[in-house]
N, C-alpha and C positions, 0 to 999 in steps of 0.2 A: 361379578358385582363387587367383590372384595378388592379386586385389582383396581377398579375405578375409584373406589373410596380411598384407597391407599395413594393413588396418583394425585387425586384432588387435594388430599391433606398435605402431601409432600409439597405441592405447588403453593398452597396457602402459607405454609411455614416459611418457604424460601422467598416469598414476596418481600418480607421485611429486609432481607439481605440485599435485594435488588434496589430497593428504595433508599437504603441507608448509604448514600454516596455523599461525598463532600460537596458543598455548594460551589458553583463556579465562581471564579474570581482569583485575585492574587493572593500571594502569601503575605507574610508580615511586612515585606519590603514593598508590596504593591505590584510586584512582577506577575505576569500571567503564569498560569500553571504550565510547567515545563520550561520556564525561563524565557528570556527574550531572545530566541534564536532566529536569525534572519533566514527567510525562505529563499532568497535570491541565490545564494551560493549553491544550494542543492539543485535548484531548477536549472541553473546554468550548466552544471555538470551533467544533468540528465539530457539536456538538449545537445550538448557537445557529444555525449556518448551515442545518442540517437543518430546524429549526423555522421559520426564515424562508422557506425554499424550499417547505415544505409549506403555509404560510400563503399564499404567493403563488399556488400551484397551486389552493388552495381558493378564493381570491378570484377568480381567472380563471374557474374553473369556475362559480362562483355568478353572475358577471357574464354569462357566456355563456348560462346557463340563463335569466336575466332577460331578455336581448335576444330569445331565442327565443319567450318568452311574449308579449312586447309586439309582435312582428312578426306573430303570428297574428291 
């Protein structure tokens, strides 16, 4: 019972810290939080990396199948 009371009191004390967040919105210059960073550059890089990774996997699989055929 003492453990439950201690846990509940701990959670109630920490609720104030969870609620005390800065309001959403811009800073003094009106920019959004985190700055005005374009998302397009990162997405383009991830798509290019994904295509390169898929191409490498396809090449490795094709090479593996080719060596299996020649070994038989």
